RONU-408099 format. One record per residue (C-alpha): x, y, z. Coordinates in steps of 0.001 Angstrom, whole numbers. Example, Ala and Ser with C-alpha at 12.3 -4.5 7.8 and 13.67 -1.06 7.14 Angstrom:
{px:12300	py:-4500	pz:7800}
{px:13670	py:-1060	pz:7140}
//
This chain:
{px:-40188	py:66640	pz:108388}
{px:-40188	py:64945	pz:104954}
{px:-43715	py:65691	pz:103761}
{px:-43446	py:66796	pz:100086}
{px:-43565	py:70552	pz:99513}
{px:-46545	py:70139	pz:97179}
{px:-48538	py:68480	pz:99947}
{px:-47447	py:71071	pz:102518}
{px:-48537	py:73852	pz:100174}
{px:-51918	py:72269	pz:99364}
{px:-52717	py:71584	pz:103012}
{px:-51674	py:75128	pz:104018}
{px:-53896	py:76548	pz:101258}
{px:-56770	py:74382	pz:102480}
{px:-56330	py:75670	pz:106059}
{px:-56237	py:79275	pz:104844}
{px:-59525	py:78748	pz:102995}
{px:-61113	py:77278	pz:106120}
{px:-59916	py:80243	pz:108186}
{px:-61259	py:82732	pz:105631}
{px:-64627	py:80968	pz:105705}
{px:-64691	py:81289	pz:109472}
{px:-64785	py:77531	pz:110029}
{px:-63615	py:76682	pz:113553}
{px:-63923	py:72926	pz:113079}
{px:-62695	py:71350	pz:109886}
{px:-61056	py:68030	pz:108942}
{px:-57444	py:67643	pz:107906}
{px:-57402	py:63883	pz:107376}
{px:-60268	py:61500	pz:106676}
{px:-59763	py:58130	pz:108346}
{px:-61448	py:55911	pz:105759}
{px:-61786	py:52439	pz:107255}
{px:-63334	py:50215	pz:104546}
{px:-63208	py:46960	pz:106546}
{px:-62276	py:45541	pz:109947}
{px:-61097	py:42118	pz:108730}
{px:-57372	py:41486	pz:109185}
{px:-54900	py:38663	pz:108546}
{px:-53200	py:39301	pz:111910}
{px:-54478	py:39204	pz:115485}
{px:-52422	py:41806	pz:117359}
{px:-52849	py:41943	pz:121138}
{px:-53109	py:45741	pz:121124}
{px:-55908	py:45871	pz:118523}
{px:-59491	py:46527	pz:119543}
{px:-61102	py:45560	pz:116229}
{px:-60247	py:41933	pz:115565}
{px:-62882	py:40366	pz:117786}
{px:-66001	py:41606	pz:115999}
{px:-68443	py:38853	pz:114970}
{px:-67765	py:37406	pz:111510}
{px:-70904	py:39062	pz:110149}
{px:-69294	py:42445	pz:110852}
{px:-65783	py:41427	pz:109811}
{px:-67246	py:40395	pz:106447}
{px:-68705	py:43870	pz:105819}
{px:-67028	py:46162	pz:103274}
{px:-67482	py:49745	pz:102171}
{px:-68103	py:49859	pz:98432}
{px:-66035	py:51971	pz:96072}
{px:-68888	py:54456	pz:95805}
{px:-69341	py:54643	pz:99576}
{px:-65641	py:55479	pz:99914}
{px:-65807	py:58184	pz:97247}
{px:-68983	py:59638	pz:98745}
{px:-67348	py:59819	pz:102184}
{px:-64363	py:61695	pz:100741}
{px:-66613	py:64172	pz:98933}
{px:-68836	py:64602	pz:101971}
{px:-65900	py:65315	pz:104277}
{px:-63659	py:67352	pz:101982}
{px:-60379	py:66702	pz:103835}
{px:-57262	py:67073	pz:101649}
{px:-55690	py:63863	pz:103026}
{px:-57215	py:60385	pz:103168}
{px:-55715	py:57710	pz:105406}
{px:-56971	py:54174	pz:104780}
{px:-56468	py:51976	pz:107852}
{px:-58289	py:48790	pz:108807}
{px:-58323	py:45874	pz:109427}
{px:-56043	py:45149	pz:106527}
{px:-57046	py:47304	pz:103514}
{px:-55259	py:45064	pz:101007}
{px:-57841	py:42363	pz:101760}
{px:-60389	py:44625	pz:100050}
{px:-60595	py:43461	pz:96423}
{px:-61443	py:46917	pz:95139}
{px:-58721	py:48767	pz:97020}
{px:-56617	py:49552	pz:93906}
{px:-59694	py:51123	pz:92285}
{px:-60476	py:53124	pz:95432}
{px:-56909	py:54473	pz:95554}
{px:-56884	py:55349	pz:91828}
{px:-60147	py:57268	pz:92087}
{px:-59060	py:59154	pz:95196}
{px:-55819	py:60189	pz:93505}
{px:-57881	py:61375	pz:90527}
{px:-59630	py:63694	pz:92993}
{px:-56189	py:65078	pz:93949}
{px:-56401	py:63667	pz:97461}
{px:-53214	py:62683	pz:99282}
{px:-53753	py:58998	pz:100023}
{px:-51992	py:56910	pz:102660}
{px:-52684	py:53176	pz:102500}
{px:-51962	py:51572	pz:105882}
{px:-50954	py:47915	pz:105751}
{px:-49231	py:45187	pz:107747}
{px:-47412	py:44409	pz:104433}
{px:-48134	py:40659	pz:104401}
{px:-49857	py:41092	pz:101009}
{px:-48100	py:44255	pz:99902}
{px:-45286	py:42877	pz:97751}
{px:-47679	py:40569	pz:95900}
{px:-50038	py:43446	pz:95133}
{px:-47550	py:46168	pz:94152}
{px:-48372	py:45742	pz:90446}
{px:-51923	py:46881	pz:91183}
{px:-50736	py:50337	pz:92268}
{px:-48798	py:53134	pz:90569}
{px:-46255	py:55471	pz:92213}
{px:-47644	py:58976	pz:92592}
{px:-46830	py:62109	pz:94603}
{px:-50385	py:61734	pz:95919}
{px:-49870	py:58230	pz:97275}
{px:-47800	py:56388	pz:99822}
{px:-47818	py:53066	pz:101620}
{px:-47692	py:53185	pz:105405}
{px:-46428	py:49910	pz:106831}
{px:-47268	py:48945	pz:110406}
{px:-43879	py:48247	pz:111972}
{px:-43484	py:48600	pz:115732}
{px:-39744	py:47997	pz:116015}
{px:-37084	py:45481	pz:115062}
{px:-37692	py:41783	pz:114386}
{px:-38120	py:40831	pz:118021}
{px:-40235	py:43833	pz:119024}
{px:-42513	py:43831	pz:116003}
{px:-43222	py:40105	pz:115844}
{px:-44017	py:40216	pz:119561}
{px:-46348	py:43180	pz:118979}
{px:-48294	py:41432	pz:116212}
{px:-48230	py:38044	pz:117957}
{px:-46782	py:36188	pz:114962}
{px:-43239	py:35241	pz:113971}
{px:-41875	py:36124	pz:110557}
{px:-44005	py:39228	pz:109962}
{px:-41145	py:41720	pz:110270}
{px:-39047	py:39953	pz:107623}
{px:-41943	py:40019	pz:105130}
{px:-42691	py:43653	pz:105924}
{px:-39120	py:44849	pz:105386}
{px:-38887	py:42907	pz:102122}
{px:-42097	py:44570	pz:100940}
{px:-40800	py:48007	pz:101941}
{px:-37592	py:47508	pz:99966}
{px:-39515	py:46224	pz:96932}
{px:-41879	py:49207	pz:96981}
{px:-39038	py:51709	pz:97383}
{px:-37211	py:50098	pz:94454}
{px:-40303	py:50686	pz:92293}
{px:-40480	py:54363	pz:93189}
{px:-43239	py:54338	pz:95804}
{px:-43197	py:56594	pz:98820}
{px:-43150	py:54318	pz:101873}
{px:-43247	py:55185	pz:105534}
{px:-43793	py:53131	pz:108649}
{px:-46471	py:53588	pz:111289}
{px:-44723	py:52800	pz:114550}
{px:-46749	py:52422	pz:117760}
{px:-44935	py:52449	pz:121085}
{px:-46100	py:50607	pz:124201}
{px:-44710	py:50637	pz:127733}
{px:-42277	py:47828	pz:126955}
{px:-40510	py:49950	pz:124320}
{px:-36748	py:50198	pz:124899}
{px:-35427	py:53586	pz:123707}
{px:-32029	py:52167	pz:122673}
{px:-33657	py:49488	pz:120512}
{px:-36071	py:52006	pz:118971}
{px:-33183	py:54351	pz:118136}
{px:-31290	py:51493	pz:116477}
{px:-34460	py:50562	pz:114581}
{px:-34980	py:54123	pz:113320}
{px:-31328	py:54190	pz:112166}
{px:-31908	py:50976	pz:110237}
{px:-35031	py:52365	pz:108581}
{px:-33075	py:55378	pz:107362}
{px:-30317	py:53067	pz:106105}
{px:-32733	py:51109	pz:103881}
{px:-34054	py:54354	pz:102361}
{px:-37447	py:54593	pz:104077}
{px:-39271	py:57799	pz:103139}
{px:-40243	py:58710	pz:106685}
{px:-41612	py:57538	pz:110034}
{px:-44970	py:58078	pz:111703}
{px:-44712	py:57409	pz:115430}
{px:-47287	py:57482	pz:118206}
{px:-47999	py:56013	pz:121641}
{px:-50592	py:53244	pz:121652}
{px:-54168	py:53959	pz:122654}
{px:-55911	py:51602	pz:125073}
{px:-58811	py:50364	pz:122972}
{px:-61359	py:49138	pz:125499}
{px:-61681	py:45694	pz:123880}
{px:-58001	py:45147	pz:123097}
{px:-56890	py:41718	pz:124423}
{px:-53755	py:43179	pz:126044}
{px:-54529	py:46065	pz:128403}
{px:-51267	py:45887	pz:130353}
{px:-48852	py:47584	pz:127965}
{px:-50445	py:50906	pz:127025}
{px:-48510	py:54028	pz:127976}
{px:-49529	py:56645	pz:130517}
{px:-48928	py:60258	pz:129496}
{px:-45980	py:60534	pz:131883}
{px:-44394	py:57364	pz:130510}
{px:-45008	py:58544	pz:126938}
{px:-43109	py:61788	pz:127528}
{px:-40212	py:60024	pz:129232}
{px:-39787	py:57429	pz:126492}
{px:-39957	py:59968	pz:123683}
{px:-37487	py:62282	pz:125409}
{px:-35066	py:59378	pz:125710}
{px:-35502	py:58447	pz:122047}
{px:-35165	py:62010	pz:120760}
{px:-32073	py:62553	pz:122930}
{px:-30470	py:59525	pz:121314}
{px:-31442	py:60874	pz:117909}
{px:-29554	py:64101	pz:118575}
{px:-26503	py:62188	pz:119763}
{px:-26504	py:60035	pz:116637}
{px:-26711	py:63023	pz:114306}
{px:-23673	py:64489	pz:116073}
{px:-21928	py:61164	pz:115470}
{px:-22574	py:61475	pz:111731}
{px:-25654	py:59277	pz:111326}
{px:-28577	py:60171	pz:109064}
{px:-31213	py:62271	pz:110862}
{px:-34517	py:60466	pz:111327}
{px:-37203	py:61682	pz:108951}
{px:-40663	py:61966	pz:110489}
{px:-43913	py:62529	pz:108621}
{px:-45367	py:64572	pz:111470}
{px:-45270	py:68166	pz:112606}
{px:-42222	py:68998	pz:114737}
{px:-44649	py:70580	pz:117209}
{px:-46458	py:67258	pz:117626}
{px:-43123	py:65573	pz:118282}
{px:-42356	py:68332	pz:120785}
{px:-45710	py:67568	pz:122422}
{px:-44780	py:63882	pz:122745}
{px:-41621	py:64973	pz:124561}
{px:-43705	py:66878	pz:127098}
{px:-42934	py:70390	pz:125888}
{px:-46382	py:71499	pz:124688}
{px:-49699	py:71663	pz:126576}
{px:-52135	py:70707	pz:123839}
{px:-55771	py:69734	pz:123949}
{px:-57238	py:67193	pz:121557}
{px:-58787	py:68220	pz:118239}
{px:-60941	py:65129	pz:117563}
{px:-62784	py:66617	pz:114572}
{px:-59476	py:67001	pz:112736}
{px:-59441	py:63315	pz:111756}
{px:-63043	py:62111	pz:111326}
{px:-63644	py:58418	pz:110712}
{px:-65965	py:56699	pz:108227}
{px:-66232	py:52920	pz:108561}
{px:-68717	py:50094	pz:107978}
{px:-70829	py:51342	pz:110919}
{px:-71070	py:54913	pz:109602}
{px:-69385	py:58114	pz:110812}
{px:-67782	py:57344	pz:114174}
{px:-68286	py:59627	pz:117188}
{px:-66176	py:61382	pz:118309}
{px:-62948	py:60073	pz:116753}
{px:-61054	py:57107	pz:115327}
{px:-60139	py:55839	pz:118792}
{px:-63504	py:56028	pz:120548}
{px:-66733	py:54338	pz:119471}
{px:-69289	py:56524	pz:121256}
{px:-71937	py:56211	pz:118580}
{px:-72287	py:56330	pz:114805}
{px:-74234	py:58609	pz:112491}
{px:-75174	py:58407	pz:108820}
{px:-73658	py:61638	pz:107545}
{px:-70572	py:63756	pz:108093}
{px:-72744	py:66772	pz:108833}
{px:-74501	py:64855	pz:111606}
{px:-71092	py:64018	pz:113048}
{px:-69956	py:67630	pz:113078}
{px:-73201	py:69204	pz:114235}
{px:-74474	py:66470	pz:116544}
{px:-71347	py:65541	pz:118518}
{px:-70904	py:67182	pz:121913}
{px:-67227	py:67886	pz:121315}
{px:-66780	py:69669	pz:124625}
{px:-67325	py:66361	pz:126453}
{px:-64221	py:64702	pz:124985}
{px:-60489	py:65021	pz:125471}
{px:-57932	py:64605	pz:128233}
{px:-59255	py:66145	pz:131440}
{px:-62825	py:65889	pz:130196}
{px:-63417	py:62152	pz:129753}
{px:-61880	py:59186	pz:131534}
{px:-61268	py:57210	pz:128318}
{px:-59126	py:60081	pz:127031}
{px:-56972	py:60397	pz:130174}
{px:-53769	py:58874	pz:128754}
{px:-54228	py:59653	pz:125075}
{px:-51440	py:61448	pz:123206}
{px:-52109	py:59794	pz:119850}
{px:-51386	py:61610	pz:116594}
{px:-54960	py:61338	pz:115297}
{px:-56132	py:63559	pz:118161}
{px:-53172	py:65891	pz:118625}
{px:-51564	py:66229	pz:115199}
{px:-54344	py:68593	pz:114025}
{px:-53818	py:70662	pz:117189}
{px:-50119	py:70913	pz:116417}
{px:-50876	py:71821	pz:112786}
{px:-53171	py:74646	pz:113886}
{px:-50553	py:75873	pz:116353}
{px:-47880	py:75867	pz:113651}
{px:-50167	py:77849	pz:111362}
{px:-51050	py:80385	pz:114073}
{px:-47540	py:80702	pz:115530}
{px:-44945	py:79968	pz:112835}
{px:-42160	py:81322	pz:115059}
{px:-42569	py:78243	pz:117260}
{px:-41672	py:76072	pz:114269}
{px:-38704	py:78284	pz:113481}
{px:-37484	py:78033	pz:117075}
{px:-37762	py:74240	pz:116982}
{px:-35810	py:74150	pz:113734}
{px:-33004	py:76093	pz:115414}
{px:-32954	py:74555	pz:118885}
{px:-34468	py:71111	pz:118311}
{px:-36780	py:69251	pz:120670}
{px:-36004	py:69830	pz:124359}
{px:-35109	py:66556	pz:126060}
{px:-34002	py:67862	pz:129465}
{px:-35547	py:69996	pz:132167}
{px:-39101	py:70693	pz:133262}
{px:-42032	py:69555	pz:131149}
{px:-45091	py:71601	pz:130246}
{px:-47934	py:71619	pz:132759}
{px:-50107	py:68511	pz:132582}
{px:-53884	py:68642	pz:132158}
{px:-55890	py:68269	pz:135376}
{px:-57882	py:65009	pz:135448}
{px:-59847	py:65689	pz:138627}
{px:-62991	py:66855	pz:136830}
{px:-63146	py:64297	pz:134013}
{px:-66444	py:62470	pz:133606}
{px:-66451	py:58687	pz:134044}
{px:-66151	py:56362	pz:131065}
{px:-69257	py:55040	pz:129352}
{px:-68995	py:51650	pz:127658}
{px:-71200	py:51510	pz:124589}
{px:-69293	py:49130	pz:122349}
{px:-71517	py:46074	pz:122893}
{px:-74643	py:48125	pz:122252}
{px:-73340	py:49359	pz:118891}
{px:-72312	py:45861	pz:117833}
{px:-75731	py:44478	pz:118791}
{px:-77481	py:47196	pz:116767}
{px:-75399	py:46450	pz:113677}
{px:-75902	py:42701	pz:114076}
{px:-79671	py:43245	pz:114223}
{px:-79546	py:45219	pz:110977}
{px:-77441	py:42545	pz:109281}
{px:-79862	py:39799	pz:110319}
{px:-82882	py:41855	pz:109187}
{px:-81270	py:42435	pz:105780}
{px:-80415	py:38742	pz:105451}
{px:-83971	py:37752	pz:106295}
{px:-85380	py:40269	pz:103815}
{px:-83038	py:39006	pz:101085}
{px:-83965	py:35374	pz:101801}
{px:-87677	py:36202	pz:101706}
{px:-87295	py:38072	pz:98428}
{px:-85442	py:35132	pz:96911}
{px:-88156	py:32729	pz:98074}
{px:-90817	py:34902	pz:96441}
{px:-88873	py:34981	pz:93175}
{px:-88445	py:31197	pz:93181}
{px:-92118	py:30661	pz:93943}
{px:-93117	py:32986	pz:91093}
{px:-90770	py:31132	pz:88721}
{px:-92498	py:27831	pz:89518}
//
């Protein structure tokens, strides 16, 4: 794991404080989603088909800062949409760093190289570039040719300027372990800081529903990839650097029986605070406290809810792994000695027989937001008409 020692120390201190306060549910990472608009249209994305009125919405700088203060998480991840389309993003990042938050700016990198001058290298900041594999795999994933080449050029430019840069790599069921291993080798060769990797989640409105991984397929693919990683280290290649807990990686390989910790990565976006997590839109509330106190957390997770059946995504399970590492440090030590198991029996899978059926609420939420937008537009138009009439 290549997370800086300063960040590891600060996050550990934060967890200790939460434990001493007796808090059972606390955030580790705030998913701050300031806009849904994007300059790509990936088939696996469930956010690109909102109406334009919603895609044109933005969180203000102050709304972003208020969300960070309200939540209190030590780490802030800024996904989208494409955050670099937000004109005030450099200001948002600067002010979050001033609060001593560890900020990850997620980007497809199409605008990254052009905007590097607007950011400053800092131990509290890193770019996370969406890159799902080599040229062929990634351009297929994002449904546009030429994106990989621009992304790698931006990564190299940012590294040359002293920025921390990782990649956010999402695997689908068409992932080829050999190609992914070669891709990870190449990323280490160009000096990438580290890799964040996760299986894709089947957003209910994603255009392509055919290529999301089942839990069984996820474990098999990751075991194959990690096995190749071990073989390559023995052959003298650079070990792959991951930004995630070794226990989460062990979970992906089928060696840990974890349950989801959805409150570990709360989401604030243009709709409000998203229930229950970044991946599910089961309602939105106005405040973080409403999210924590008003969400029926026991109703969500694999084995509890049909939508969660195949999920093994880092935003749900990384906090679980972090808590496990904190409670049982010897498990981390054992992994450091033995490495991730890639052969033999896997940990027992969660029983799905009692999960409740999926509820589809997306259209209702969109309709509610659209109504509010139209009401605000009408009110603004009426106010302007009154002003013009008074001026005459």
